[in-house]
C-alpha positions in Angstrom: 41.8 1.3 16.6 39.6 4.0 18.2 36.7 1.5 18.4 38.9 -1.1 20.2 40.2 1.5 22.7 36.6 2.5 23.4 35.6 -1.1 23.9 38.6 -1.6 26.3 37.5 1.4 28.3 33.9 0.3 28.5 34.8 -3.2 29.6 37.2 -2.0 32.2 34.6 0.5 33.5 32.1 -2.3 33.9 34.6 -4.5 35.8 35.5 -1.7 38.1 31.8 -0.9 38.7 31.2 -4.5 39.7 34.1 -4.3 42.2 33.1 -1.0 43.7 29.4 -1.8 44.0 29.5 -5.5 45.1 33.0 -6.6 46.2 35.0 -3.7 47.7 33.3 -3.9 51.1 33.7 -7.6 51.5 36.5 -9.1 53.6 37.5 -11.7 50.9 40.8 -9.9 50.4 42.6 -12.6 48.5 39.7 -13.0 46.0 39.5 -9.3 45.6 43.2 -9.2 44.8 42.9 -11.8 42.1 39.9 -9.9 40.7 41.7 -6.6 40.5 44.7 -8.2 38.8 42.6 -10.1 36.2 39.9 -7.5 35.5 42.1 -5.0 33.6 43.7 -7.8 31.6 40.3 -9.2 30.7 39.2 -5.7 29.7 42.2 -5.6 27.3 41.7 -9.0 25.8 37.9 -9.4 25.4 37.5 -6.8 22.7 39.7 -8.9 20.4 37.9 -12.2 21.0 35.3 -12.8 18.2 33.4 -16.0 18.6 31.8 -16.8 15.2 29.3 -19.3 16.5 27.6 -16.6 18.6 27.3 -14.4 15.5 25.9 -17.3 13.5 23.0 -17.8 15.9 21.7 -14.2 15.2 18.9 -14.1 12.5 19.9 -12.7 9.1 18.3 -9.4 8.3 17.1 -8.1 5.0 19.9 -6.9 2.7 19.6 -4.6 -0.3 22.4 -4.0 -2.8 22.5 -0.4 -4.0 24.0 0.7 -7.4 27.5 1.9 -7.3 28.1 5.6 -6.7 30.8 7.0 -8.9 32.5 10.2 -7.6 35.0 12.0 -9.7 37.8 14.1 -8.2 40.6 15.9 -10.1 44.1 16.0 -8.7 46.0 18.9 -10.3 49.3 18.2 -8.5 50.7 15.6 -6.2 52.3 16.9 -3.0 55.6 15.2 -2.5 56.3 13.5 0.8 59.3 15.8 1.4 57.3 19.0 1.2 54.2 17.8 3.0 53.7 18.8 6.6 54.0 15.9 9.1 51.0 15.4 11.3 51.2 12.8 14.0 48.9 9.9 13.8 47.3 8.2 16.8 50.0 5.6 16.8 52.7 8.4 16.9 50.9 10.0 19.9 50.7 6.6 21.7 54.5 6.0 21.2 55.2 9.5 22.3 53.3 9.0 25.5 55.2 5.8 26.2 58.4 7.6 25.5 57.5 10.2 28.2 56.2 7.6 30.7 59.2 5.4 30.7 61.7 8.0 32.0 59.2 8.9 34.8 59.2 5.2 35.8 63.0 5.1 35.8 63.1 8.2 37.8 61.0 6.6 40.6 63.4 3.7 40.7 66.3 6.2 40.9 64.8 7.9 43.9 64.3 4.6 45.8 67.9 3.6 44.9 69.1 7.0 46.3 67.3 6.3 49.6 69.0 2.9 49.8 72.3 4.7 50.1 71.0 7.3 52.5 70.9 5.3 55.7 72.2 2.2 57.5 71.0 -1.3 56.8 69.9 -3.9 59.3 69.4 -7.5 58.2 66.6 -9.8 59.5 65.2 -13.1 58.5 63.5 -12.6 55.1 63.8 -8.8 54.9 66.2 -5.9 55.2 65.5 -2.8 57.3 66.8 0.5 56.0 66.9 3.2 58.7 66.6 6.7 57.1 68.1 9.6 58.9 66.0 12.6 60.0 62.7 11.5 58.6 59.3 9.8 59.5 59.1 7.9 56.2 57.7 4.3 56.4 57.2 2.1 53.4 58.3 -1.2 51.8 59.7 -2.1 48.4 60.3 -5.7 47.5 62.1 -7.2 50.6 63.3 -3.9 52.0 61.5 -1.9 54.7 62.3 1.8 54.7 61.8 3.3 58.2 62.6 6.9 59.4 64.7 7.1 62.5 62.3 9.7 64.0 59.5 7.1 64.4 58.9 6.1 68.0 60.0 2.7 69.1 56.5 1.7 70.1 55.2 2.3 66.5 58.2 0.8 64.8 57.1 -2.7 65.9 53.7 -2.4 64.4 55.0 -0.8 61.2 57.6 -3.5 60.7 54.9 -6.2 61.3 52.6 -4.5 58.8 55.3 -4.0 56.1 56.5 -7.6 56.5 53.0 -8.7 55.3 53.5 -6.7 52.1 56.9 -8.4 51.6 55.6 -11.9 52.3 52.7 -11.5 49.8 54.8 -9.8 47.2 52.6 -6.8 46.9 55.3 -4.8 45.1 54.9 -7.1 42.1 51.2 -6.1 41.9 52.0 -2.4 41.8 54.8 -2.9 39.3 52.4 -4.7 37.1 50.2 -1.7 37.0 53.2 0.6 36.5 54.0 -1.3 33.3 50.3 -1.0 32.2 50.6 2.7 32.9 53.5 3.0 30.6 51.9 1.1 27.7 48.3 2.5 28.3 49.3 5.9 29.7 46.1 7.4 28.2 43.8 5.0 30.0 42.5 6.4 33.3 41.1 3.0 34.3 44.7 1.6 34.8 45.3 4.4 37.4 42.0 3.6 39.2 42.7 -0.1 39.3 46.1 0.6 40.7 44.6 2.8 43.4 42.1 0.1 44.3 44.7 -2.6 44.7 47.0 -0.4 46.7 44.2 0.2 49.2 43.4 -3.5 49.2 47.1 -4.2 50.1 46.7 -2.1 53.3 43.5 -4.0 54.2 45.3 -7.3 53.8 48.3 -6.2 55.9 46.1 -4.6 58.6 43.9 -7.7 58.9 46.8 -10.1 59.4 48.6 -7.9 61.9 45.4 -7.1 63.9 44.7 -10.9 64.1 48.0 -11.3 65.9 48.0 -8.1 68.0 45.5 -6.2 70.1 43.2 -4.3 67.7 42.8 -1.2 70.0 46.6 -0.8 70.3 46.9 -1.1 66.5 44.3 1.7 66.1 46.3 3.9 68.4 49.4 3.2 66.4 47.7 4.2 63.2 46.5 7.5 64.7 49.4 8.5 67.0 52.0 9.3 64.3 51.8 11.3 61.1 54.4 9.8 58.8 55.9 11.4 55.8 55.3 9.5 52.5 57.3 9.4 49.3 55.1 10.1 46.2 55.7 6.7 44.6 52.9 4.7 43.0 54.6 1.3 43.4 55.6 1.3 47.1 53.5 0.2 50.1 53.5 3.2 52.3 52.4 2.6 55.9 50.7 5.9 56.5 48.4 7.7 54.0 46.0 10.1 55.5 43.3 9.4 52.9 43.5 5.7 53.8 43.5 5.8 57.6 39.7 6.1 58.0 39.1 3.3 55.4 41.6 1.0 57.1 40.0 1.5 60.5 36.5 0.9 59.2 37.7 -2.3 57.5 39.4 -3.4 60.7 36.2 -3.0 62.6 34.1 -4.8 59.9 33.1 -8.4 60.8 34.0 -11.2 58.4 31.8 -11.5 55.4 29.5 -14.5 55.1 30.5 -17.2 52.8 27.3 -16.8 50.8 28.6 -13.3 49.8 31.1 -15.2 47.6 28.3 -15.8 45.1 28.8 -12.1 44.1 31.9 -13.2 42.2 29.6 -15.1 39.8 28.4 -11.7 38.6 31.5 -11.9 36.3 29.9 -14.7 34.3 27.0 -12.7 32.8 29.3 -9.7 32.4 31.8 -11.6 30.4 29.1 -13.4 28.4 27.6 -10.0 27.5 31.0 -8.7 26.4 31.6 -11.7 24.2 28.2 -11.4 22.6 28.9 -7.7 21.9 32.3 -8.4 20.3 30.9 -11.3 18.3 28.2 -9.1 16.9 30.4 -6.0 16.4 30.2 -4.7 12.8 33.5 -2.9 13.0 36.5 -4.4 11.3 39.2 -5.9 13.4 42.0 -3.3 14.0 44.6 -6.0 14.3 44.4 -7.5 10.9 47.9 -8.0 9.4 48.9 -6.2 6.3 48.8 -9.4 4.3 45.2 -10.0 5.3 44.2 -6.4 4.6 45.7 -6.6 1.1 43.8 -9.9 0.4 40.6 -8.4 1.7 41.0 -5.3 -0.5 41.6 -7.5 -3.6 38.5 -9.5 -2.9 36.3 -6.5 -2.4 37.7 -4.8 -5.5 36.8 -7.9 -7.5 33.4 -7.9 -6.0 32.8 -4.2 -6.8 33.9 -4.7 -10.4 31.4 -7.5 -10.8 28.8 -5.2 -9.1 29.3 -2.5 -11.7 29.2 -4.9 -14.6 25.8 -6.2 -13.4 24.4 -2.7 -12.8 25.2 -1.7 -16.4 22.8 -4.4 -17.6 19.9 -2.4 -16.1 17.1 -4.5 -14.6 18.5 -7.5 -12.7 16.8 -10.9 -12.4 16.1 -12.3 -8.9 19.0 -14.8 -9.4 21.4 -12.0 -10.3 20.3 -9.9 -7.4 20.8 -12.9 -5.1 24.3 -13.5 -6.4 25.3 -9.9 -6.2 24.0 -9.6 -2.7 25.9 -12.7 -1.6 29.2 -11.7 -3.1 29.1 -8.1 -1.8 28.0 -8.8 1.8 29.2 -12.3 2.6 32.6 -12.7 1.0 35.5 -12.8 3.3 39.3 -12.9 2.8 40.2 -16.4 1.6 36.8 -17.2 0.1 36.3 -18.3 -3.5 35.9 -15.3 -5.8 33.5 -15.9 -8.7 34.4 -14.4 -12.0 30.8 -14.2 -13.2 27.3 -14.3 -11.8 26.6 -17.5 -13.8 29.4 -19.3 -12.0 27.8 -18.6 -8.7 24.3 -19.4 -9.9 25.5 -22.8 -11.3 27.1 -23.7 -8.0 24.1 -22.7 -5.9 21.2 -23.7 -8.2 19.9 -26.3 -5.7 19.7 -23.8 -2.9 16.3 -23.4 -1.2 14.5 -20.2 -1.9 14.6 -19.4 1.9 18.3 -18.8 1.4 17.5 -15.4 -0.1 18.1 -12.9 2.8 16.0 -10.2 1.0 13.6 -12.1 -1.2 10.5 -9.8 -1.3 10.2 -7.4 1.6 6.7 -6.0 1.7 7.8 -2.4 2.2 11.4 -1.1 1.8 12.7 1.8 3.9 11.7 5.1 2.5 14.0 8.1 1.8 12.4 11.4 2.8 10.4 12.7 -0.2 10.1 9.3 -1.9 6.8 7.6 -2.6 5.2 4.9 -4.7 5.5 1.1 -4.7 8.5 -0.9 -3.7 10.3 -0.6 -7.0 9.7 3.2 -7.3 10.9 3.7 -3.8 14.0 1.6 -4.4 14.8 3.7 -7.5 14.1 6.9 -5.7 16.2 5.8 -2.7 19.2 4.9 -5.0 19.0 8.2 -6.8 18.8 10.2 -3.6 21.7 8.3 -2.0 23.9 8.7 -5.1 23.2 12.5 -5.1 23.8 12.8 -1.3 27.1 10.9 -1.3 28.3 12.8 -4.4 27.5 16.2 -2.8 29.0 15.4 0.6 32.0 13.3 -0.2 35.3 15.2 0.3 36.8 14.9 -3.2 39.9 16.8 -2.0 41.1 13.5 -0.4 42.4 12.4 -3.7 44.9 15.3 -3.8 45.6 15.1 0.0 46.5 11.4 -0.2 48.2 11.5 -3.6 45.8 9.1 -5.2 45.3 8.3 -8.9 42.8 6.1 -10.7 39.8 4.4 -9.2 39.5 3.8 -5.5 36.8 1.4 -4.6 35.0 1.6 -1.2 32.6 -1.0 0.0 30.1 0.5 2.6 27.5 -1.4 4.6 24.9 0.2 6.9 21.7 -0.6 8.5 18.4 1.3 8.7 17.0 0.0 12.0 13.4 -0.4 13.1 13.2 3.3 14.0 14.6 4.5 10.6 18.0 5.5 12.0 21.3 4.9 10.2 23.3 2.6 12.4 26.2 0.1 12.2 28.1 1.8 9.4 31.3 0.1 8.3 33.5 0.4 5.2 36.3 -1.2 3.4 38.8 0.7 1.2 42.5 0.7 0.2 43.1 3.7 2.5 41.8 4.2 6.1 41.1 7.8 5.3 38.7 6.7 2.5 36.9 4.4 4.9 36.6 7.2 7.5 35.2 9.6 4.9 32.7 7.1 3.6 31.5 6.3 7.1 31.2 10.0 7.9 29.1 10.7 4.8 26.7 7.8 5.3 26.2 8.8 9.0 25.0 12.2 7.7 22.0 10.6 5.8 18.6 11.8 7.1 16.2 9.9 9.2 14.3 7.3 7.1 11.0 5.6 7.4 11.7 2.0 8.5 11.0 -1.0 6.3 8.1 -3.4 7.1 7.5 -7.1 6.8 4.2 -8.7 7.7 3.1 -5.4 9.3 6.1 -5.2 11.6 9.1 -2.8 11.5 12.3 -4.5 10.5 15.9 -3.6 10.2 17.3 -3.6 6.6 21.0 -3.8 5.7 22.2 -1.9 2.7 25.4 -2.5 0.8 26.7 0.6 -1.1 29.7 0.4 -3.5 31.4 3.8 -3.9 33.9 4.4 -6.7 36.1 7.4 -6.1 37.9 8.2 -9.4 40.8 10.6 -9.3 42.1 11.7 -12.8 
């Protein structure tokens, strides 16, 4: 979940940066409006789009299966659910934020409804004018223009013409759309920034259309001659906002953008392609897997790890056995066929070409600090050091904290990249807390010496089964 949220934030930041750097100063107001409405939605959707054909075009890296690490933890007593202290999860905090945001949204509606009963109403073709007593307020909401009776008659004409544009173009719907996003994604600052950008754009649109029909100089004077009071609502189109006056006048003076500037919108194409490639290559499990799929995945991985342990007990593996084990541990997905023995797999793949071996015979495997010798000696040393490191750093108290009994199997995969760093760590386990702990421990591993093939540094994937046994 956290990984998905970070992806959403990163994508929305990129979309907003494109707008601020290349599009904001252009006079293509309608295109900018579409952009600002679509960009946050794309930022929400793209992290959950995984195009498998992109991932398939990426070359396979070397994969090494490590022996299973068995960790023993004793649980003296199981804490009952009734006595355990309740700690809110991220989902609980999310729902709590929505619970707080919703009444605030309703309160804003209540304040507007209260204003509707505060003054007299005049009806015009296509809109209603609500005259508010003893105030300089000026804003629109849906098809109603709220206007303070203290505003001068000269300025009333310009203000009404301006607010009519908001009504005709249904700008209130845009702002309400972002209000709903603010309720659901109250923790996301990008939603507030996008709403601010589109609110400013609404003023540019209305100013441009009114100025095209009236004298621009007179319209400037109207903007500067009165200081209107504004209600602090985020989903109304207020006529006067001191922070916007300068921007509005600058935009009114700006000449029309050249049509060739519209090519800037094509910057979206490489940006979206890059996002799709990133999500397709992401090594993190999907957060939105249903419970049924998660259970199926867990059963498959448990079966694989059982097979892994059985093979490891034999001692030295043949190349065919290593090939089968590597395939089953790293490539099996929910719904795939589960082989009950290595021989079943070998029989079915006996005609495979030798090039299908992703590991085959790497010239120099990555080296754990302090290990030396040939490939086999360094493999053995690496496995021993990893087992010792994981055993010493894994939090065995999790068994008691989670109320676990028996063997809990965790499948971990990580990569030692070309610089020797531990990257792309992921895990599968019956409990998310076990996955998080396994990832934490593996990320603590020291800097390695990268593997080599044909004299060049290469990235090497490792698959590490962990068996956490609670007695």
